[in-house]
N, C-alpha and C positions, 0 to 999 in steps of 0.2 A: 502604449501601456501594456506591460507584460501581464500575462495571466498569472494568478497566484493560486495556491492551494487553499481551499475553503478552510476556515478557522476550525470547524469541528473535526475535520480529518487531521489537520496539522496538530491540534491539541491531543488527539488520540495517539498519533505517532509519538509525540513528545512524552505522553504519560507512559506508553509502553517502553520507550527508550529509557526513561528514568527508573522504571521498575527493573528492567534488565540490568542497568548499570549497577543498581544495588546488589543484584545477585552476582555480578561479575566480581565484586569485591570480596566475596566469601571464599574461604578456603575449602578444601575437600572437593569431592566429585561435583557438587552443585556449582561451586565457583568455576571449576574447569569446564563443565558443560555449558554454563552460562556464557563463558568467554567464547566458546565455539559457536554458540547461537549468535552472539554479537558480531563475530567476524563475518557471518553470512547476512545478518539482518541489516546492519548499517549501510552497506552499499546498496542493498535492495531498497530500503526506504528512500535513499537519495535518488535512485533511478525512478521510483514511483513519483516522488515530489517534483522531479524535473520533467517527466514524460507522461505518466498515466493520470495524475490527479488534476493538473491545471485545466484541462478542457472542461472539467466539471464546474468550474467557476461560471460558465455560461448558462448552466441549467436554469437558474431563476429568470434570466432574461428570455430564454427560449420558451419557458413555460408561460410567460406573459405575452408571447408573440411580439416582444420588443426586438429591435435590431441590435444584436450584441456587438460589442467592440471586440477587437482581436480575433476576428473570424479566420483570417489567414493563419495566424499562429495556432489556433485551436485545431483547424483542419490538419495542419502539418503534424502536430503532436499526435492527433488521433491516428493518422496514417502510420506514423512511426510506432505507435503503440500496437496497432494491428500486426505489424511486422515483428515486433519484439515480444508479442504475447507468448509464444511457445517457450522462449527463454525465461520469461518472468514466471510462468507457471512451473517451469523446472526449478527455478530458485525457490518457489514456494514449497515444492516437494522436498528439496534439500533442507530447507529451514524446518519443515515438518518432521523430518527424521531427527534433526538436532533437538527439536522440542520433545520428541519421544524420549530421547536420552536424558534431557533435563528433567522431565516429569519422573522418570524412573529414578534418577539420582535424588530428586526431592522426596520421593516416597521412601527410598532406602535411608535417607538421612533425616526424615521427619520434618522436612522443610515445606510447609504448606504453601508458602509464597511461590516457590519454584513450580509447584504443581499448578497453582492458580494462574501464574503467569503463562505457563505453557498452554493452558486451556484458553485463556484470553487471547493470546496471539493466534492460536488456531482459528478461533472464532473470527478474529479480525481478517485473517487471510481468506476465510470463506466468504465474508462480505465483499472483499475486494474481487475475488474470482467470480462470484455470482451476481454482483450488482455494480460495483464501481468500475471495473475494467470494461464490462460490456457497455455501461452508460457512457463512458468516455469515448469509446469507439462509435457509439450511436450519435454522439454530439457531432463528430466529424462527418458521419454519413448524412445526418440531417442538414448540416451546413452546406455540404456539397449539393444536395438536392435543392435547398433553399436558394443558393447562389445560381444554380442552373435555371431555376424558375424565374429569377429576377432578371436574367439576361435576355 
């Protein structure tokens, strides 16, 4: 059974993607900067959903001291995430710069949705950096310790 991204996170990514898609359809500087954000964001979301977020699916079982399924897959993903973390944080930095340009374009063109989207995506990235990425890595560390104890 393959690990999947928790629904709440998947839906948040979907909502952010839909909002950005609407902005990319606009003309002017907002549309152009939104398309630049999309070029950076879409591959990043894909990487997160393949690597960083699936280990979090084990959190409910681990919190209940249940034996989780997919232990080996989660450990492998968490190990890969630990190695990829500097690159993922660099992607967040680049996306953040593109969001600054989008917010500035939104302000200059009076597009409140562009400004609000930039704020929402910055907040989302902060939650990933401060909570989700570390939690996914800790899932792998916990599973490694748990399996070592079981042997």
